[in-house]
Structure formats: C-alpha cells, structure tokens
C-alpha positions as CSV (number, residue, x, y, z in Angstrom):
1,M,-76.6,35.3,-112.1
2,L,-79.5,33.3,-110.5
3,L,-77.4,30.4,-109.3
4,A,-74.6,32.9,-107.9
5,A,-77.0,34.5,-105.3
6,P,-77.6,31.3,-103.3
7,L,-74.0,30.4,-103.3
8,L,-73.1,33.7,-102.0
9,A,-75.8,33.6,-99.4
10,S,-74.7,30.3,-98.3
11,S,-71.3,31.4,-97.8
12,V,-72.2,34.4,-95.8
13,A,-74.3,32.4,-93.6
14,L,-71.4,29.9,-92.8
15,T,-68.9,32.6,-92.2
16,P,-69.8,33.3,-88.4
17,A,-69.4,29.4,-87.9
18,F,-66.0,29.4,-89.4
19,A,-65.0,32.4,-87.4
20,A,-66.1,30.9,-84.1
21,Q,-64.2,27.8,-84.8
22,G,-61.3,29.9,-85.8
23,R,-61.4,31.9,-82.4
24,A,-61.9,28.5,-80.4
25,A,-58.7,27.2,-82.3
26,G,-56.8,30.6,-81.4
27,A,-57.9,30.4,-78.0
28,G,-56.7,26.7,-77.8
29,A,-53.3,27.6,-79.2
30,A,-52.7,30.3,-76.8
31,R,-53.4,27.9,-73.9
32,A,-51.2,25.3,-75.1
33,P,-48.2,24.8,-72.9
34,M,-44.7,25.6,-73.8
35,A,-42.6,22.8,-74.7
36,P,-39.8,22.3,-72.2
37,S,-36.4,23.6,-73.5
38,C,-32.9,23.9,-72.3
39,E,-30.1,26.4,-73.4
40,L,-26.5,26.8,-72.7
41,T,-25.3,30.4,-73.2
42,P,-22.0,32.2,-72.5
43,S,-22.2,34.8,-69.7
44,G,-18.7,36.5,-69.8
45,D,-15.1,35.8,-69.2
46,G,-13.6,34.5,-65.8
47,Q,-10.4,32.7,-64.5
48,S,-9.9,29.0,-63.8
49,G,-6.5,27.6,-62.6
50,G,-4.9,31.0,-63.5
51,K,-6.0,31.0,-66.8
52,S,-8.9,33.0,-68.7
53,T,-11.9,31.0,-69.6
54,V,-15.6,31.6,-70.7
55,R,-18.1,31.0,-68.1
56,Y,-21.3,29.5,-69.3
57,D,-25.2,29.7,-67.9
58,L,-27.8,26.9,-68.2
59,H,-31.4,28.1,-68.8
60,L,-34.3,25.9,-68.5
61,S,-37.9,26.9,-69.4
62,G,-41.4,25.2,-70.2
63,F,-41.0,22.3,-67.7
64,P,-43.9,21.3,-65.4
65,A,-44.4,23.5,-62.6
66,N,-42.3,23.0,-59.3
67,Q,-41.2,19.6,-60.8
68,P,-37.7,18.1,-60.0
69,V,-35.3,18.0,-62.7
70,H,-31.9,16.1,-63.2
71,V,-29.3,17.9,-65.3
72,Q,-26.6,15.5,-66.6
73,G,-23.4,17.0,-68.5
74,K,-20.0,18.4,-67.4
75,S,-21.6,20.0,-64.2
76,S,-24.4,17.6,-63.4
77,F,-26.9,18.6,-60.8
78,R,-30.4,18.2,-59.4
79,G,-32.8,21.0,-58.8
80,T,-36.6,22.1,-59.1
81,V,-37.9,24.4,-61.6
82,D,-40.1,27.3,-60.3
83,G,-43.8,27.9,-60.7
84,E,-43.3,28.9,-64.0
85,G,-41.3,25.8,-65.2
86,S,-37.9,27.7,-65.3
87,L,-34.7,27.3,-63.5
88,E,-31.1,28.9,-64.1
89,R,-27.6,27.5,-63.3
90,Q,-24.8,30.1,-63.5
91,G,-21.2,29.1,-63.9
92,V,-21.4,25.7,-65.5
93,R,-18.7,24.0,-67.5
94,Y,-18.9,24.3,-71.3
95,G,-20.2,20.8,-72.9
96,T,-23.3,18.9,-73.8
97,Y,-26.1,18.8,-71.3
98,G,-29.6,17.0,-71.2
99,V,-32.4,17.2,-68.7
100,G,-34.4,14.4,-67.1
101,Y,-37.8,15.0,-65.7
102,R,-41.3,13.6,-65.0
103,D,-44.3,15.2,-66.5
104,G,-47.0,15.7,-63.5
105,G,-47.7,12.3,-61.8
106,S,-46.4,10.1,-64.7
107,K,-44.0,7.5,-63.7
108,Q,-42.4,7.4,-67.2
109,G,-39.2,9.9,-67.3
110,K,-38.9,12.1,-70.1
111,H,-35.6,13.7,-71.6
112,V,-34.6,17.0,-73.2
113,D,-31.4,17.8,-75.0
114,C,-30.0,21.1,-74.3
115,S,-29.0,23.4,-77.3
116,T,-25.2,24.1,-77.2
117,P,-23.5,27.2,-78.8
118,P,-19.9,26.9,-80.5
119,R,-17.4,27.3,-77.9
120,E,-16.0,30.7,-77.6
121,K,-12.6,31.9,-76.9
122,P,-11.8,34.0,-73.8
123,A,-10.6,37.6,-74.2
124,G,-7.5,37.7,-76.4
125,G,-9.0,35.3,-78.7
126,K,-9.8,36.1,-82.4
127,G,-13.1,37.1,-81.5
128,N,-12.0,40.3,-79.7
129,V,-9.2,41.3,-82.1
130,Q,-9.6,41.4,-85.7
131,V,-6.0,40.8,-87.3
132,T,-5.8,42.3,-90.8
133,A,-2.0,41.8,-91.6
134,V,1.2,39.9,-90.4
135,E,4.6,41.3,-91.5
136,V,8.3,40.6,-91.0
137,K,11.1,42.9,-92.2
138,A,14.7,42.1,-91.9
139,L,16.9,44.7,-90.3
140,T,20.0,43.0,-91.0
141,K,21.2,43.8,-94.5
142,S,22.3,40.9,-96.9
143,G,25.9,41.3,-97.9
144,T,27.1,42.1,-94.5
145,V,30.6,40.6,-93.9
146,V,30.6,38.6,-90.5
147,D,32.8,35.9,-88.8
148,C,30.9,32.6,-89.5
149,T,33.0,30.5,-87.1
150,T,30.8,32.1,-84.1
151,P,27.0,32.3,-84.5
152,P,26.2,35.3,-86.6
153,K,23.3,37.6,-85.2
154,F,20.3,38.3,-87.4
155,E,17.7,41.1,-86.4
156,F,14.0,41.2,-87.6
157,D,11.1,43.5,-87.1
158,G,7.6,41.9,-86.9
159,K,4.4,43.8,-87.1
160,I,0.8,42.5,-86.3
161,T,-2.0,45.0,-87.6
162,G,-5.5,44.5,-86.3
163,S,-8.3,46.3,-84.2
164,G,-10.1,45.2,-81.0
165,N,-9.2,44.7,-77.4
166,G,-7.4,41.7,-76.2
167,K,-4.3,39.6,-76.7
168,V,-3.4,38.0,-79.9
169,R,-1.1,34.8,-79.6
170,Y,1.9,34.5,-82.0
171,Y,5.1,32.5,-82.4
172,W,8.1,32.6,-84.6
173,T,9.9,29.8,-86.7
174,Y,13.3,29.7,-88.2
175,N,14.1,29.0,-91.9
176,S,11.7,26.0,-93.1
177,S,11.5,24.5,-89.7
178,A,7.8,24.1,-88.4
179,D,9.0,24.2,-84.8
180,P,8.5,27.5,-82.9
181,I,11.7,29.0,-81.7
182,S,9.7,31.5,-79.2
183,S,6.1,32.7,-78.7
184,G,4.3,35.3,-76.9
185,S,1.1,37.6,-77.2
186,A,0.4,41.0,-78.5
187,E,-2.0,43.2,-76.6
188,F,-4.5,45.3,-78.4
189,T,-6.6,48.1,-76.8
190,P,-8.9,50.6,-78.5
191,G,-6.9,53.0,-80.6
192,I,-3.9,50.7,-81.0
193,E,-4.0,49.6,-84.9
194,S,-0.5,47.7,-84.9
195,V,2.0,46.0,-82.5
196,S,5.7,45.9,-83.4
197,L,7.9,42.5,-82.3
198,F,11.4,43.2,-82.5
199,K,13.4,39.8,-82.8
200,V,17.0,38.7,-82.5
201,V,18.2,35.3,-83.5
202,N,21.5,33.7,-83.8
203,G,22.4,31.5,-86.8
204,S,24.8,28.4,-86.5
205,A,28.3,28.8,-86.5
206,M,29.8,27.3,-89.6
207,A,33.5,27.0,-90.8
208,N,34.5,26.7,-94.4
209,V,31.4,28.3,-96.0
210,D,31.1,31.3,-98.0
211,T,27.6,32.5,-97.0
212,V,24.8,31.9,-94.4
213,T,21.2,32.6,-95.0
214,V,18.2,33.1,-92.8
215,Y,14.8,34.1,-92.8
216,L,12.1,34.2,-90.0
217,T,8.0,33.6,-89.9
218,L,5.8,35.3,-87.6
219,H,2.7,33.1,-87.3
220,V,-0.9,34.2,-85.7
221,P,-2.5,31.1,-85.2
222,D,-5.9,32.2,-84.1
223,S,-6.3,34.3,-87.3
224,N,-4.4,31.5,-89.4
225,M,-2.3,34.2,-90.6
226,T,1.8,34.3,-91.3
227,G,4.3,36.6,-92.4
228,R,7.5,35.8,-93.9
229,S,10.6,37.8,-94.2
230,E,13.1,38.2,-97.2
231,N,16.0,35.9,-97.1
232,V,19.0,37.4,-95.5
233,T,22.4,36.4,-96.8
234,L,25.4,37.2,-95.0
235,T,29.0,36.7,-96.4
236,C,31.5,34.8,-94.3
237,A,34.8,36.5,-93.7
238,K,37.9,34.5,-95.1
239,Q,39.7,32.8,-92.5
240,P,43.6,33.2,-92.5
C-alpha cells in the first residue's frame, strides 16, 4: 500500500500533459488537408444516337485550391478547381479516368485515379424490372391432323412475370436452334405483373412423314432466364 500511492500520484501528475498532447494531436488532425480524390457517378438516363444511355458526372475534391487540373479518360478535359479544391463536370462518358495536377508551386506533376462504379443499364434493363418467371404454353394441340406438304402453323403463348418500371428484352428460338427467330421488348409499369406474348411460327413443309414436332423457347437475356414450351406434335394427313 505504501508503494501504490506514489505511483498513483505520478500518473495523476502526468495526465494533464498527456491530455494536452492529445488535444494538440487532435487539432493537427483536424487541420490536415483532405487528400485529392475523384469519383465517377451515374446521374440519370439520357439519349445518345437515338438510344437510351446512362449519363455520368465526374466529381473532384480535396485538390490544392485554384489549381489547374488535366482530366484524362473517355471525355478528357482541362479545368481549374475552385477555392475549396473541387470541380464537377456533368455528362461525361462512362470509362476509367485519372487527374493530373501540381501541388502548389511544385514542378513535379502528381496523378490521382478516379473511382469507377460498375456500369449501369439504361431504363428497361434488369435494374428497373425484376423478372421472376418466364413461361411458354403451346396453344396448338398435339395430335391435330394437318397437311404437312405445306408449312404447318403452330401457336404459342409466352408470358414474362415481373415488377418494376421499364422494358425487358426478349427473343424466341425454334426447337434446338440457338439462333433467334424474332425479338422484342416487354414494357412494365407500376401495377403490371405480367406481359403476354402471342407467337405464331410456321414449321417446315415435309412430304412422306407421319408427324412434325415443334417447341419454342422464350429467352430474357438480361435476367438470364428462359421458358420452354412442351413439344407439339402434329399428325400429317395421308396423301392420296
């Protein structure tokens, strides 16, 4: 107990000095300049060449006040940051950017890489409509007797189920072929939960065969989803 009191007294005596150092360090940290940074951000949808695109803005901050900068990338330009070291350029193209500048009177150039977000899709992409199901139902009944010497007609009903606001790209393929036979887009608005897609295809004319079998597949590539109909088998009428 006799040794504990001096140790305690010493620690109490030193506390104000440590506190003063801590306050000084905190004040120094508060005065430390912000490191230069650059960020590319999406700012909404626009039009380019008649097609929907996503617009991007470039934000610079923390640079030496009133210093010239050289921005290099898809939309290169030169400019001067304001008194707070900031600069904003709207409507730049998506891509990788970097900023060259000089710190005060230094003759040695410096460089900052801009942060780049993942590229967004314009309105109608999967980010605006959440697709939950893709289905195809055959309307033409198997067993129907047709003249197979002329191209037989097959009817199908496709359905895309989802929610959101925008357009969903789709395309159709015939039997086992991977080549699209037609394509389009289904438009969703708030309150619409599904879009029906009526599809008619003509099979190949065949002579001297007993049956013709067809199926269709509906593809929604942006959601990586497909729906396949059942096989439809038509019976060929016997020729005289």
